[in-house]
N, CA, C and O atoms as CSV, one atom per row, in Angstrom:
chain,resi,resn,atom,element,x,y,z
A,1,UNK,N,N,-41.087,-1.619,10.989
A,1,UNK,CA,C,-39.759,-1.603,11.553
A,1,UNK,C,C,-39.262,-0.158,11.637
A,1,UNK,O,O,-39.308,0.583,10.655
A,2,UNK,N,N,-38.792,0.225,12.811
A,2,UNK,CA,C,-38.276,1.579,13.027
A,2,UNK,C,C,-36.805,1.625,12.603
A,2,UNK,O,O,-36.021,0.742,12.954
A,3,UNK,N,N,-36.444,2.655,11.851
A,3,UNK,CA,C,-35.062,2.847,11.423
A,3,UNK,C,C,-34.606,4.213,11.901
A,3,UNK,O,O,-35.219,5.232,11.583
A,4,UNK,N,N,-33.524,4.226,12.667
A,4,UNK,CA,C,-32.975,5.464,13.207
A,4,UNK,C,C,-32.108,6.132,12.134
A,4,UNK,O,O,-30.916,5.845,12.024
A,5,UNK,N,N,-32.706,7.006,11.363
A,5,UNK,CA,C,-32.028,7.658,10.247
A,5,UNK,C,C,-30.811,8.448,10.705
A,5,UNK,O,O,-29.775,8.416,10.039
A,6,UNK,N,N,-30.910,9.145,11.810
A,6,UNK,CA,C,-29.811,9.986,12.295
A,6,UNK,C,C,-28.569,9.160,12.617
A,6,UNK,O,O,-27.444,9.609,12.401
A,7,UNK,N,N,-28.779,7.956,13.133
A,7,UNK,CA,C,-27.658,7.066,13.448
A,7,UNK,C,C,-26.870,6.742,12.186
A,7,UNK,O,O,-25.640,6.798,12.189
A,8,UNK,N,N,-27.564,6.408,11.119
A,8,UNK,CA,C,-26.916,6.025,9.870
A,8,UNK,C,C,-26.375,7.240,9.121
A,8,UNK,O,O,-25.380,7.145,8.401
A,9,UNK,N,N,-27.031,8.369,9.296
A,9,UNK,CA,C,-26.575,9.604,8.661
A,9,UNK,C,C,-25.212,10.010,9.220
A,9,UNK,O,O,-24.370,10.529,8.488
A,10,UNK,N,N,-24.994,9.775,10.510
A,10,UNK,CA,C,-23.712,10.130,11.121
A,10,UNK,C,C,-22.570,9.295,10.542
A,10,UNK,O,O,-21.430,9.759,10.501
A,11,UNK,N,N,-22.860,8.067,10.094
A,11,UNK,CA,C,-21.832,7.225,9.468
A,11,UNK,C,C,-21.390,7.845,8.146
A,11,UNK,O,O,-20.194,7.965,7.883
A,12,UNK,N,N,-22.350,8.235,7.321
A,12,UNK,CA,C,-22.016,8.775,6.001
A,12,UNK,C,C,-21.365,10.147,6.096
A,12,UNK,O,O,-20.590,10.521,5.216
A,13,UNK,N,N,-21.664,10.903,7.147
A,13,UNK,CA,C,-21.039,12.223,7.306
A,13,UNK,C,C,-19.525,12.105,7.432
A,13,UNK,O,O,-18.794,12.954,6.923
A,14,UNK,N,N,-19.047,11.060,8.107
A,14,UNK,CA,C,-17.604,10.892,8.268
A,14,UNK,C,C,-16.927,10.556,6.941
A,14,UNK,O,O,-15.724,10.771,6.794
A,15,UNK,N,N,-17.681,10.032,5.976
A,15,UNK,CA,C,-17.148,9.745,4.640
A,15,UNK,C,C,-17.408,10.907,3.660
A,15,UNK,O,O,-17.076,10.798,2.479
A,16,UNK,N,N,-17.986,11.993,4.131
A,16,UNK,CA,C,-18.363,13.151,3.302
A,16,UNK,C,C,-19.372,12.749,2.226
A,16,UNK,O,O,-19.226,13.097,1.055
A,17,UNK,N,N,-20.398,12.010,2.651
A,17,UNK,CA,C,-21.442,11.541,1.745
A,17,UNK,C,C,-22.817,11.878,2.301
A,17,UNK,O,O,-22.975,12.085,3.504
A,18,UNK,N,N,-23.822,11.934,1.407
A,18,UNK,CA,C,-25.214,12.140,1.805
A,18,UNK,C,C,-25.929,10.793,1.732
A,18,UNK,O,O,-25.670,9.987,0.838
A,19,UNK,N,N,-26.822,10.564,2.673
A,19,UNK,CA,C,-27.552,9.307,2.755
A,19,UNK,C,C,-29.025,9.530,2.474
A,19,UNK,O,O,-29.620,10.495,2.955
A,20,UNK,N,N,-29.611,8.635,1.692
A,20,UNK,CA,C,-31.039,8.639,1.430
A,20,UNK,C,C,-31.551,7.225,1.695
A,20,UNK,O,O,-31.065,6.267,1.095
A,21,UNK,N,N,-32.529,7.093,2.588
A,21,UNK,CA,C,-33.147,5.803,2.893
A,21,UNK,C,C,-34.624,5.872,2.557
A,21,UNK,O,O,-35.285,6.874,2.833
A,22,UNK,N,N,-35.146,4.800,1.959
A,22,UNK,CA,C,-36.567,4.741,1.645
A,22,UNK,C,C,-37.065,3.313,1.853
A,22,UNK,O,O,-36.480,2.354,1.350
A,23,UNK,N,N,-38.154,3.197,2.605
A,23,UNK,CA,C,-38.761,1.887,2.841
A,23,UNK,C,C,-39.687,1.533,1.681
A,23,UNK,O,O,-40.385,2.393,1.144
A,24,UNK,N,N,-39.681,0.261,1.306
A,24,UNK,CA,C,-40.621,-0.231,0.302
A,24,UNK,C,C,-41.032,-1.644,0.696
A,24,UNK,O,O,-40.539,-2.189,1.684
A,25,UNK,N,N,-41.931,-2.228,-0.075
A,25,UNK,CA,C,-42.358,-3.596,0.244
A,25,UNK,C,C,-41.218,-4.591,-0.010
A,25,UNK,O,O,-41.218,-5.682,0.561
A,26,UNK,N,N,-40.270,-4.237,-0.841
A,26,UNK,CA,C,-39.154,-5.122,-1.173
A,26,UNK,C,C,-38.051,-5.076,-0.133
A,26,UNK,O,O,-37.351,-6.067,0.077
A,27,UNK,N,N,-37.891,-3.942,0.515
A,27,UNK,CA,C,-36.833,-3.785,1.489
A,27,UNK,C,C,-36.486,-2.328,1.699
A,27,UNK,O,O,-37.303,-1.437,1.465
A,28,UNK,N,N,-35.277,-2.100,2.137
A,28,UNK,CA,C,-34.799,-0.753,2.409
A,28,UNK,C,C,-33.904,-0.311,1.260
A,28,UNK,O,O,-32.863,-0.916,1.002
A,29,UNK,N,N,-34.319,0.747,0.576
A,29,UNK,CA,C,-33.557,1.315,-0.535
A,29,UNK,C,C,-32.550,2.295,0.056
A,29,UNK,O,O,-32.918,3.226,0.774
A,30,UNK,N,N,-31.273,2.073,-0.255
A,30,UNK,CA,C,-30.197,2.909,0.271
A,30,UNK,C,C,-29.513,3.605,-0.900
A,30,UNK,O,O,-29.112,2.957,-1.867
A,31,UNK,N,N,-29.382,4.913,-0.810
A,31,UNK,CA,C,-28.665,5.679,-1.840
A,31,UNK,C,C,-27.671,6.583,-1.129
A,31,UNK,O,O,-28.033,7.344,-0.232
A,32,UNK,N,N,-26.411,6.488,-1.544
A,32,UNK,CA,C,-25.355,7.298,-0.951
A,32,UNK,C,C,-24.715,8.119,-2.063
A,32,UNK,O,O,-24.353,7.587,-3.112
A,33,UNK,N,N,-24.578,9.419,-1.824
A,33,UNK,CA,C,-24.020,10.335,-2.814
A,33,UNK,C,C,-22.834,11.072,-2.219
A,33,UNK,O,O,-22.904,11.583,-1.101
A,34,UNK,N,N,-21.744,11.122,-2.973
A,34,UNK,CA,C,-20.559,11.862,-2.549
A,34,UNK,C,C,-20.870,13.351,-2.568
A,34,UNK,O,O,-21.432,13.850,-3.543
A,35,UNK,N,N,-20.512,14.072,-1.501
A,35,UNK,CA,C,-20.764,15.505,-1.439
A,35,UNK,C,C,-19.785,16.288,-2.307
A,35,UNK,O,O,-20.037,17.451,-2.624
A,36,UNK,N,N,-18.676,15.670,-2.696
A,36,UNK,CA,C,-17.665,16.380,-3.470
A,36,UNK,C,C,-17.975,16.400,-4.961
A,36,UNK,O,O,-17.799,17.426,-5.617
A,37,UNK,N,N,-18.444,15.256,-5.507
A,37,UNK,CA,C,-18.639,15.206,-6.957
A,37,UNK,C,C,-19.979,14.596,-7.372
A,37,UNK,O,O,-20.182,14.299,-8.550
A,38,UNK,N,N,-20.885,14.408,-6.427
A,38,UNK,CA,C,-22.235,13.881,-6.671
A,38,UNK,C,C,-22.261,12.489,-7.295
A,38,UNK,O,O,-23.263,12.118,-7.905
A,39,UNK,N,N,-21.190,11.710,-7.160
A,39,UNK,CA,C,-21.180,10.322,-7.605
A,39,UNK,C,C,-22.101,9.542,-6.676
A,39,UNK,O,O,-22.034,9.715,-5.459
A,40,UNK,N,N,-22.969,8.678,-7.231
A,40,UNK,CA,C,-23.998,7.995,-6.439
A,40,UNK,C,C,-23.874,6.487,-6.553
A,40,UNK,O,O,-23.524,5.951,-7.604
A,41,UNK,N,N,-24.168,5.815,-5.445
A,41,UNK,CA,C,-24.229,4.355,-5.407
A,41,UNK,C,C,-25.535,3.969,-4.720
A,41,UNK,O,O,-25.937,4.607,-3.747
A,42,UNK,N,N,-26.211,2.907,-5.230
A,42,UNK,CA,C,-27.532,2.517,-4.717
A,42,UNK,C,C,-27.562,1.025,-4.412
A,42,UNK,O,O,-26.836,0.235,-5.015
A,43,UNK,N,N,-28.426,0.656,-3.452
A,43,UNK,CA,C,-28.584,-0.758,-3.097
A,43,UNK,C,C,-29.920,-0.935,-2.386
A,43,UNK,O,O,-30.359,-0.051,-1.650
A,44,UNK,N,N,-30.569,-2.084,-2.608
A,44,UNK,CA,C,-31.789,-2.421,-1.873
A,44,UNK,C,C,-31.499,-3.619,-0.987
A,44,UNK,O,O,-31.111,-4.685,-1.464
A,45,UNK,N,N,-31.692,-3.430,0.291
A,45,UNK,CA,C,-31.456,-4.467,1.294
A,45,UNK,C,C,-32.803,-5.083,1.660
A,45,UNK,O,O,-33.710,-4.375,2.100
A,46,UNK,N,N,-32.939,-6.390,1.482
A,46,UNK,CA,C,-34.233,-7.046,1.724
A,46,UNK,C,C,-34.565,-7.060,3.216
A,46,UNK,O,O,-33.677,-7.118,4.066
A,47,UNK,N,N,-35.865,-7.004,3.513
A,47,UNK,CA,C,-36.322,-7.045,4.907
A,47,UNK,C,C,-35.929,-8.362,5.544
A,47,UNK,O,O,-35.581,-8.404,6.724
A,48,UNK,N,N,-35.981,-9.437,4.772
A,48,UNK,CA,C,-35.645,-10.757,5.298
A,48,UNK,C,C,-34.201,-10.793,5.796
A,48,UNK,O,O,-33.933,-11.302,6.885
A,49,UNK,N,N,-33.282,-10.261,5.015
A,49,UNK,CA,C,-31.876,-10.256,5.429
A,49,UNK,C,C,-31.660,-9.355,6.646
A,49,UNK,O,O,-30.833,-9.663,7.504
A,50,UNK,N,N,-32.391,-8.254,6.725
A,50,UNK,CA,C,-32.280,-7.363,7.888
A,50,UNK,C,C,-32.765,-8.077,9.144
A,50,UNK,O,O,-32.134,-7.982,10.197
A,51,UNK,N,N,-33.883,-8.791,9.037
A,51,UNK,CA,C,-34.458,-9.480,10.199
A,51,UNK,C,C,-33.634,-10.689,10.644
A,51,UNK,O,O,-33.568,-10.979,11.839
A,52,UNK,N,N,-33.008,-11.395,9.704
A,52,UNK,CA,C,-32.220,-12.587,10.027
A,52,UNK,C,C,-30.892,-12.227,10.674
A,52,UNK,O,O,-30.403,-12.952,11.540
A,53,UNK,N,N,-30.313,-11.118,10.260
A,53,UNK,CA,C,-28.979,-10.734,10.703
A,53,UNK,C,C,-28.914,-10.529,12.210
A,53,UNK,O,O,-29.822,-9.956,12.811
A,54,UNK,N,N,-27.815,-11.011,12.818
A,54,UNK,CA,C,-27.613,-10.843,14.256
A,54,UNK,C,C,-26.863,-9.553,14.566
A,54,UNK,O,O,-26.772,-9.139,15.721
A,55,UNK,N,N,-26.323,-8.917,13.518
A,55,UNK,CA,C,-25.641,-7.631,13.691
A,55,UNK,C,C,-26.505,-6.540,13.050
A,55,UNK,O,O,-27.556,-6.823,12.475
A,56,UNK,N,N,-26.055,-5.319,13.156
A,56,UNK,CA,C,-26.761,-4.218,12.511
A,56,UNK,C,C,-26.371,-4.215,11.034
A,56,UNK,O,O,-25.428,-3.534,10.633
A,57,UNK,N,N,-27.101,-4.976,10.239
A,57,UNK,CA,C,-26.787,-5.157,8.831
A,57,UNK,C,C,-26.867,-3.842,8.057
A,57,UNK,O,O,-26.073,-3.615,7.144
A,58,UNK,N,N,-27.797,-2.992,8.404
A,58,UNK,CA,C,-27.937,-1.702,7.716
A,58,UNK,C,C,-26.657,-0.888,7.890
A,58,UNK,O,O,-26.148,-0.317,6.926
A,59,UNK,N,N,-26.145,-0.836,9.098
A,59,UNK,CA,C,-24.912,-0.091,9.368
A,59,UNK,C,C,-23.741,-0.670,8.584
A,59,UNK,O,O,-22.955,0.078,8.002
A,60,UNK,N,N,-23.619,-1.986,8.563
A,60,UNK,CA,C,-22.517,-2.631,7.840
A,60,UNK,C,C,-22.593,-2.361,6.345
A,60,UNK,O,O,-21.574,-2.087,5.710
A,61,UNK,N,N,-23.797,-2.436,5.779
A,61,UNK,CA,C,-23.970,-2.199,4.346
A,61,UNK,C,C,-23.653,-0.746,4.005
A,61,UNK,O,O,-23.020,-0.478,2.984
A,62,UNK,N,N,-24.080,0.185,4.836
A,62,UNK,CA,C,-23.802,1.605,4.590
A,62,UNK,C,C,-22.297,1.865,4.624
A,62,UNK,O,O,-21.782,2.601,3.782
A,63,UNK,N,N,-21.588,1.273,5.580
A,63,UNK,CA,C,-20.133,1.441,5.650
A,63,UNK,C,C,-19.461,0.869,4.409
A,63,UNK,O,O,-18.576,1.500,3.830
A,64,UNK,N,N,-19.882,-0.329,4.000
A,64,UNK,CA,C,-19.313,-0.946,2.801
A,64,UNK,C,C,-19.581,-0.113,1.552
A,64,UNK,O,O,-18.712,0.031,0.692
A,65,UNK,N,N,-20.804,0.437,1.459
A,65,UNK,CA,C,-21.147,1.268,0.302
A,65,UNK,C,C,-20.291,2.532,0.267
A,65,UNK,O,O,-19.835,2.938,-0.802
A,66,UNK,N,N,-20.070,3.156,1.418
A,66,UNK,CA,C,-19.230,4.358,1.477
A,66,UNK,C,C,-17.801,4.035,1.055
A,66,UNK,O,O,-17.186,4.796,0.307
A,67,UNK,N,N,-17.270,2.911,1.531
A,67,UNK,CA,C,-15.919,2.517,1.157
A,67,UNK,C,C,-15.836,2.204,-0.331
A,67,UNK,O,O,-14.853,2.550,-0.986
A,68,UNK,N,N,-16.860,1.554,-0.863
A,68,UNK,CA,C,-16.890,1.246,-2.293
A,68,UNK,C,C,-16.961,2.534,-3.115
A,68,UNK,O,O,-16.315,2.651,-4.156
A,69,UNK,N,N,-17.746,3.491,-2.641
A,69,UNK,CA,C,-17.862,4.773,-3.332
A,69,UNK,C,C,-16.509,5.478,-3.403
A,69,UNK,O,O,-16.144,6.027,-4.442
A,70,UNK,N,N,-15.776,5.459,-2.307
A,70,UNK,CA,C,-14.461,6.094,-2.270
A,70,UNK,C,C,-13.487,5.371,-3.194
A,70,UNK,O,O,-12.739,6.014,-3.930
A,71,UNK,N,N,-13.490,4.035,-3.162
A,71,UNK,CA,C,-12.581,3.268,-4.011
A,71,UNK,C,C,-12.933,3.409,-5.485
A,71,UNK,O,O,-12.036,3.480,-6.326
A,72,UNK,N,N,-14.224,3.450,-5.815
A,72,UNK,CA,C,-14.610,3.565,-7.220
A,72,UNK,C,C,-14.250,4.932,-7.781
A,72,UNK,O,O,-13.974,5.061,-8.974
A,73,UNK,N,N,-14.251,5.949,-6.934
A,73,UNK,CA,C,-13.839,7.276,-7.405
A,73,UNK,C,C,-12.356,7.290,-7.713
A,73,UNK,O,O,-11.913,8.054,-8.571
A,74,UNK,N,N,-11.571,6.452,-7.023
A,74,UNK,CA,C,-10.149,6.353,-7.315
A,74,UNK,C,C,-9.910,5.574,-8.607
A,74,UNK,O,O,-8.936,5.832,-9.314
A,75,UNK,N,N,-10.787,4.630,-8.917
A,75,UNK,CA,C,-10.632,3.800,-10.103
A,75,UNK,C,C,-11.063,4.525,-11.365
A,75,UNK,O,O,-10.384,4.452,-12.389
A,76,UNK,N,N,-12.184,5.223,-11.298
A,76,UNK,CA,C,-12.722,5.900,-12.475
A,76,UNK,C,C,-12.560,7.405,-12.337
A,76,UNK,O,O,-12.772,7.963,-11.261
A,77,UNK,N,N,-12.192,8.046,-13.409
A,77,UNK,CA,C,-12.034,9.496,-13.448
A,77,UNK,C,C,-12.943,10.069,-14.533
A,77,UNK,O,O,-13.439,9.330,-15.384
A,78,UNK,N,N,-13.158,11.359,-14.505
A,78,UNK,CA,C,-13.902,12.036,-15.571
A,78,UNK,C,C,-12.929,12.974,-16.273
A,78,UNK,O,O,-12.250,13.785,-15.643
A,79,UNK,N,N,-12.881,12.840,-17.592
A,79,UNK,CA,C,-11.957,13.670,-18.339
A,79,UNK,C,C,-11.972,13.341,-19.820
A,79,UNK,O,O,-12.987,12.905,-20.362
A,80,UNK,N,N,-10.821,13.558,-20.475
A,80,UNK,CA,C,-10.690,13.345,-21.912
A,80,UNK,C,C,-10.071,11.981,-22.181
A,80,UNK,O,O,-9.039,11.636,-21.605
A,81,UNK,N,N,-10.706,11.205,-23.061
A,81,UNK,CA,C,-10.227,9.871,-23.441
A,81,UNK,C,C,-8.986,10.013,-24.324
A,81,UNK,O,O,-8.984,10.786,-25.281
A,82,UNK,N,N,-7.940,9.268,-23.998
A,82,UNK,CA,C,-6.710,9.307,-24.783
A,82,UNK,C,C,-6.837,8.557,-26.109
A,82,UNK,O,O,-5.989,8.707,-26.989
A,83,UNK,N,N,-7.888,7.752,-26.257
A,83,UNK,CA,C,-8.059,6.979,-27.492
A,83,UNK,C,C,-8.924,7.722,-28.517
A,83,UNK,O,O,-8.523,7.871,-29.672
A,84,UNK,N,N,-10.110,8.191,-28.099
A,84,UNK,CA,C,-11.014,8.843,-29.067
A,84,UNK,C,C,-10.996,10.370,-28.966
A,84,UNK,O,O,-11.464,11.049,-29.880
A,85,UNK,N,N,-10.464,10.920,-27.871
A,85,UNK,CA,C,-10.361,12.364,-27.720
A,85,UNK,C,C,-11.612,13.046,-27.179
A,85,UNK,O,O,-11.621,14.266,-27.019
A,86,UNK,N,N,-12.680,12.278,-26.891
A,86,UNK,CA,C,-13.913,12.869,-26.359
A,86,UNK,C,C,-13.686,13.350,-24.923
A,86,UNK,O,O,-13.011,12.690,-24.134
A,87,UNK,N,N,-14.261,14.512,-24.601
A,87,UNK,CA,C,-14.141,15.083,-23.253
A,87,UNK,C,C,-15.342,14.713,-22.397
A,87,UNK,O,O,-16.358,14.243,-22.908
A,88,UNK,N,N,-15.221,14.926,-21.098
A,88,UNK,CA,C,-16.269,14.668,-20.104
A,88,UNK,C,C,-16.758,13.221,-20.154
A,88,UNK,O,O,-17.960,12.965,-20.098
A,89,UNK,N,N,-15.841,12.298,-20.258
A,89,UNK,CA,C,-16.138,10.863,-20.272
A,89,UNK,C,C,-15.701,10.240,-18.954
A,89,UNK,O,O,-14.778,10.722,-18.297
A,90,UNK,N,N,-16.388,9.146,-18.576
A,90,UNK,CA,C,-15.942,8.362,-17.442
A,90,UNK,C,C,-14.789,7.497,-17.943
A,90,UNK,O,O,-14.946,6.726,-18.889
A,91,UNK,N,N,-13.634,7.630,-17.303
A,91,UNK,CA,C,-12.421,6.984,-17.785
A,91,UNK,C,C,-11.874,5.983,-16.780
A,91,UNK,O,O,-12.138,6.060,-15.580
A,92,UNK,N,N,-11.107,5.047,-17.307
A,92,UNK,CA,C,-10.324,4.143,-16.476
A,92,UNK,C,C,-8.975,3.976,-17.149
A,92,UNK,O,O,-8.807,4.327,-18.317
A,93,UNK,N,N,-8.014,3.442,-16.411
A,93,UNK,CA,C,-6.704,3.253,-17.014
A,93,UNK,C,C,-6.789,2.197,-18.099
A,93,UNK,O,O,-7.595,1.271,-18.009
A,94,UNK,N,N,-5.967,2.330,-19.117
A,94,UNK,CA,C,-5.954,1.405,-20.241
A,94,UNK,C,C,-5.497,0.021,-19.772
A,94,UNK,O,O,-4.551,-0.076,-18.991
A,95,UNK,N,N,-6.149,-1.045,-20.233
A,95,UNK,CA,C,-5.751,-2.402,-19.835
A,95,UNK,C,C,-4.545,-2.921,-20.620
A,95,UNK,O,O,-4.044,-4.006,-20.325
A,96,UNK,N,N,-4.079,-2.176,-21.600
A,96,UNK,CA,C,-3.001,-2.636,-22.466
A,96,UNK,C,C,-1.641,-2.221,-21.905
A,96,UNK,O,O,-1.426,-1.058,-21.562
A,97,UNK,N,N,-0.738,-3.178,-21.818
A,97,UNK,CA,C,0.603,-2.930,-21.269
A,97,UNK,C,C,1.360,-1.858,-22.074
A,97,UNK,O,O,2.091,-1.051,-21.500
A,98,UNK,N,N,1.183,-1.856,-23.379
A,98,UNK,CA,C,1.897,-0.898,-24.219
A,98,UNK,C,C,1.409,0.540,-24.001
A,98,UNK,O,O,2.119,1.495,-24.315
A,99,UNK,N,N,0.203,0.685,-23.466
A,99,UNK,CA,C,-0.382,2.012,-23.266
A,99,UNK,C,C,-0.483,2.381,-21.790
A,99,UNK,O,O,-1.415,3.081,-21.394
A,100,UNK,N,N,0.439,1.931,-20.990
A,100,UNK,CA,C,0.397,2.238,-19.552
A,100,UNK,C,C,0.373,3.742,-19.336
A,100,UNK,O,O,1.128,4.484,-19.963
A,101,UNK,N,N,-0.501,4.180,-18.445
A,101,UNK,CA,C,-0.618,5.599,-18.132
A,101,UNK,C,C,-1.650,6.342,-18.955
A,101,UNK,O,O,-1.922,7.511,-18.685
A,102,UNK,N,N,-2.233,5.694,-19.954
A,102,UNK,CA,C,-3.274,6.346,-20.754
A,102,UNK,C,C,-4.642,6.016,-20.176
A,102,UNK,O,O,-4.811,5.021,-19.471
A,103,UNK,N,N,-5.618,6.867,-20.486
A,103,UNK,CA,C,-6.980,6.694,-19.980
A,103,UNK,C,C,-7.919,6.335,-21.138
A,103,UNK,O,O,-7.795,6.848,-22.250
A,104,UNK,N,N,-8.855,5.439,-20.837
A,104,UNK,CA,C,-9.782,4.929,-21.859
A,104,UNK,C,C,-11.217,5.092,-21.368
A,104,UNK,O,O,-11.515,4.826,-20.204
A,105,UNK,N,N,-12.116,5.536,-22.275
A,105,UNK,CA,C,-13.534,5.670,-21.920
A,105,UNK,C,C,-14.240,4.328,-22.130
A,105,UNK,O,O,-13.670,3.397,-22.700
A,106,UNK,N,N,-15.490,4.243,-21.662
A,106,UNK,CA,C,-16.233,2.992,-21.746
A,106,UNK,C,C,-16.537,2.578,-23.180
A,106,UNK,O,O,-16.740,1.393,-23.444
A,107,UNK,N,N,-16.572,3.522,-24.109
A,107,UNK,CA,C,-16.887,3.207,-25.501
A,107,UNK,C,C,-15.685,2.648,-26.256
A,107,UNK,O,O,-15.850,1.880,-27.204
A,108,UNK,N,N,-14.501,3.022,-25.850
A,108,UNK,CA,C,-13.285,2.533,-26.523
A,108,UNK,C,C,-12.900,1.174,-25.976
A,108,UNK,O,O,-11.907,0.591,-26.411
């Protein structure tokens, strides 16, 4: 199956992301990396689903992955945990109502 890499690369450029595609016996391995902070998201799309689809499934998946990458960067931050004080941690907002506005790392 021929895959037009340049076509899909132009999609990720508009999201300021780098695209990596690799064919395997399992399917098409897709890796998208943010050019701003090197955050990466990966997915393997099966050949069967690509062949069955009546639309350009590869294009749709790449767009969804780029949007997910942008949204996940808004959800998670890197910084200092307000609970344990460790720096350079992946953080999210605290789920506790009493601690609104504080950030919590995955270990806390």
